[in-house]
C-alpha positions in Angstrom: 179.1 96.5 -10.9 179.0 93.3 -13.0 180.4 89.8 -12.9 179.4 86.9 -10.8 182.9 85.8 -9.8 182.3 82.1 -10.3 184.4 79.9 -12.6 186.2 76.7 -12.9 189.8 76.5 -11.6 192.3 78.4 -13.8 193.8 75.2 -15.1 190.6 74.2 -16.7 190.5 73.7 -20.5 190.0 76.8 -22.6 191.8 79.4 -24.7 193.6 82.5 -23.5 190.3 84.4 -23.2 188.8 81.8 -20.9 191.9 81.6 -18.8 191.9 85.4 -18.4 188.3 85.2 -17.3 189.1 82.6 -14.8 191.9 84.7 -13.3 189.6 87.7 -13.1 186.9 85.5 -11.4 189.6 84.5 -8.8 190.5 88.2 -8.3 186.9 89.0 -7.8 186.5 86.4 -5.1 189.6 87.7 -3.2 188.5 91.3 -3.6 185.0 90.5 -2.2 186.8 89.0 0.8 189.7 91.5 1.3 188.6 94.7 -0.4 191.4 97.2 -1.3 194.0 95.1 0.6 193.6 92.2 -1.9 197.2 91.2 -2.9 198.6 89.6 -6.0 199.8 86.7 -3.9 196.3 86.0 -2.6 194.8 86.3 -6.0 197.4 83.9 -7.5 196.8 81.5 -4.7 193.0 81.7 -5.2 193.6 80.9 -8.9 195.9 78.0 -8.2 198.9 79.6 -10.0 202.1 81.3 -9.2 202.4 85.1 -9.0 204.7 85.3 -12.1 202.0 83.6 -14.2 199.5 86.2 -12.9 201.9 89.0 -14.0 202.3 87.3 -17.3 198.6 87.9 -18.0 198.2 91.4 -16.5 201.8 92.8 -16.5 201.4 94.3 -13.0 198.8 95.2 -10.3 197.8 98.3 -12.3 197.1 96.1 -15.3 194.8 94.0 -13.1 193.1 97.1 -11.9 192.4 98.1 -15.5 191.0 94.7 -16.4 188.8 94.6 -13.4 187.6 98.2 -13.9 186.7 97.3 -17.5 184.8 94.2 -16.4 182.7 95.8 -13.7 182.1 99.2 -15.3 180.7 97.7 -18.6 177.7 96.5 -16.8 177.3 99.8 -14.9 177.5 101.8 -18.1 174.8 99.6 -19.7 172.6 100.0 -16.7 173.0 103.8 -16.6 172.2 104.1 -20.3 169.1 102.0 -19.8 168.0 104.2 -16.9 168.6 107.4 -18.8 166.4 106.1 -21.7 163.4 105.3 -19.4 160.2 107.1 -20.5 159.7 108.8 -17.2 158.7 112.3 -16.0 161.9 114.3 -15.3 162.0 114.0 -11.5 161.3 110.2 -11.7 164.1 109.9 -14.3 166.6 111.7 -12.0 165.7 109.3 -9.2 165.9 106.2 -11.5 169.4 107.2 -12.6 170.6 107.9 -9.1 169.2 104.6 -7.8 170.8 102.7 -10.6 174.2 103.9 -9.6 173.8 103.5 -5.9 172.3 100.0 -6.3 175.4 99.0 -8.4 177.9 100.0 -5.8 175.7 98.6 -3.0 175.7 95.2 -4.7 179.5 94.8 -4.7 180.9 97.2 -2.1 184.3 95.6 -1.8 184.8 95.7 -5.6 183.8 99.3 -5.5 186.3 100.1 -2.7 189.0 98.2 -4.5 188.5 100.3 -7.7 188.0 103.7 -5.9 190.3 103.4 -3.0 193.4 101.5 -4.0 196.3 101.0 -1.6 198.8 103.9 -1.5 201.5 101.6 -2.7 199.6 101.0 -5.9 200.5 104.6 -7.0 196.9 105.2 -8.1 194.8 108.2 -7.0 191.3 107.6 -5.5 188.8 106.7 -8.2 191.5 106.5 -11.0 190.7 103.0 -12.1 187.1 104.1 -12.6 188.0 107.3 -14.4 187.2 106.1 -17.9 183.8 104.9 -16.9 183.0 108.0 -14.9 183.9 110.1 -18.0 181.5 108.0 -20.1 178.7 108.4 -17.5 179.3 112.2 -17.4 179.0 112.2 -21.2 175.8 110.2 -21.1 174.2 112.5 -18.5 175.3 115.6 -20.5 173.7 114.1 -23.7 170.5 113.4 -21.8 170.3 116.9 -20.4 170.8 118.3 -23.9 168.1 116.0 -25.3 165.5 116.6 -22.6 166.0 120.1 -21.1 165.7 123.5 -22.8 168.7 125.5 -21.5 168.6 128.2 -24.1 171.8 129.7 -25.5 173.9 128.2 -22.7 172.7 124.6 -23.5 176.1 123.2 -24.5 178.0 124.8 -21.6 175.4 123.9 -19.0 174.8 120.3 -20.1 178.5 119.5 -20.1 179.0 121.2 -16.7 176.0 119.5 -15.2 177.0 116.1 -16.6 180.4 116.3 -14.9 179.1 118.0 -11.8 176.4 115.4 -11.2 178.8 112.6 -11.8 181.3 113.9 -9.3 178.7 114.7 -6.7 177.1 111.3 -6.9 180.5 109.6 -6.8 181.4 111.5 -3.6 178.0 111.2 -1.9 177.8 107.5 -2.9 181.2 106.8 -1.5 180.2 108.4 1.9 176.8 106.6 1.9 178.4 103.2 1.2 180.9 103.7 4.0 178.6 105.2 6.7 175.2 103.8 5.7 173.4 106.7 7.3 170.0 105.9 5.6 168.4 103.4 3.3 169.2 103.7 -0.4 165.7 105.1 -1.3 166.2 108.0 1.2 169.7 108.7 -0.2 168.2 108.8 -3.7 165.6 111.4 -2.7 168.2 113.5 -0.9 170.4 113.7 -3.9 167.5 114.3 -6.3 166.3 117.2 -4.0 169.8 118.8 -4.3 169.7 118.5 -8.1 166.1 119.7 -8.4 166.7 123.5 -8.3 167.2 124.8 -11.8 166.5 121.5 -13.5 162.9 121.7 -12.3 162.5 125.2 -13.6 164.0 124.6 -17.0 161.7 124.0 -20.0 161.1 120.6 -21.4 162.3 119.8 -24.9 159.7 118.0 -27.1 160.8 114.4 -27.6 159.6 111.8 -30.1 157.0 109.3 -28.9 158.5 106.1 -27.6 155.3 104.1 -27.2 155.1 104.8 -23.4 153.7 108.0 -21.9 155.8 109.7 -19.2 154.5 109.1 -15.7 152.7 112.0 -14.1 153.8 113.1 -10.6 151.5 114.4 -7.9 151.9 118.2 -7.4 154.3 118.9 -4.5 152.9 120.8 -1.6 
């Protein structure tokens, strides 16, 4: 999840775009401290403005959710696309993509919780602010499966199903892992990759154009 959360006070010079960035920076600071319980009052106080001015920029709390989700998921989507494009052997690629997602939520756990577990009074279901980004991640995974894996006549159905299934699985497992911390991230990546490795390992490899870097060979598993 992206954004460093640092900025000058909201009253600093700058146009509407700069002021909006400063307000989101203030919201980030409060969310990193308070998590899902971050209130509009606390965010307005952090920004040095009144709550009506905050509402003027974002309409309501759900508008703020949407703006924060867009800010943080843009970096996540870019990182996921980069991971999916790595010239790695298939198992290594699976692990790289899983690690990219888990590293992102681990880096900003309170922001993740704010976006995935809003307060009941917000009227948002779990994960709803992240829904557009999760849909895009599922699309990216489905496209990668179609590009790299030979699934025969069922390629379209299976790639779309796997893209959404993998995204949902990793979301749920990552949520549990971040809350409970039962193991290091590297171990969680391996556990999830093992679960995915059944039919994916057995499927044929589609020929791909040379990218200038040869796929990395894995040692045979015993």
